[in-house]
N, C-alpha and C positions, 0 to 999 in steps of 0.2 A: 396560230395568230388569226385574229378576226380581220376580215376585209374592212377597209375604211371607206367612207364616203369621200368624194372629191374635196369636200371642205375640211376633211380631217376628223370629223366627228363619227362616233360609232352609230350604227343604225339601231335606235332604241327598240324597234320591233324585233329585230334579230336578237338583241340582248334578252328581251322578254321571252322569246321562243326558246333560247338556250337555257334560260333560268327555269322555264317550265319543264323542259326536258330533263334537266338535272334534278329538279324536284320530284318528277315522276319516278326517276331511277332511285332516288332516295326513299320514296314511298314504297316502292317494290322491295327494296332492301329491308326497310323497317318491318314490313308485313311478313317477311320471310321467317321471322322469329315470333312465335306465338306470345311469349311473355312481353316482348317489346311492343308488339301490335296491341296487346291488351292495355299496356301502359299508355300508348299513343291515344287510344280511344278514351281512356279514363282522364287523362290530363288535358286533352283538347276539348272534351265535351262532345265530340263527334260520335256517332254510332256508325255501324257498318253501312247502313243505307245512305246516310249523309255523306260518308266518305266516297262511296261509289258514285253518287250523284254529283259530287263536287270535284271529281278528278280533273276536270278542265277549268276549275275555278281558281284563279290566282290566290284568293284568300285562303282556300283550303290547302293549296300547295305551300303557301307561306307558313301556315300552321304546322305542317309537317317539318319544314326546315327549322322553325322556331323550337319545336319539340326536340330536334337533334341538337340545336345550338345550346339548349338548356341542360344538356347532359353530355359533357365533353367526351367521355369514353365512347358513347354512341356516335358522336360527331366524327371523331377520329376514325373509328372502325368503319363507318359508312364511307368516308372519304377514301380510305384505303381500298375498300371493296369496289368502289367506283373508279379507282385509279385517278383520283383527283386530290386536291388539297382541301383541308377544312375551310380555308379562306374562300374557296370557290363556292362552297355551300352557303357560307355567310353572305357572300356577294349576291348569290341567286335569291336568297331570302330578301335582301334589300331591293333587288330589282323587281321582285314580285309585289313589293309594297308600294311601288310607284303608281 
């Protein structure tokens, strides 16, 4: 459970940090399989250098989560590997788009 602010609202910075962390974990999971990693690069238009340079960039992290969201078997497998739910990955993608 996330800590709440006194006014009852979530801290959006914290949400963004959590989304970024989850996206980085999803990226690591994705890159762990060579075929999946190649597909990520091909479908996102990123190359290895751009991916390395963009690791802290919310747009790049969002692209990774969009890649997973577009292929449900990978989305589900990634969520299981990260001990989370597919909906959490989708929510992280949305948070990174703000």
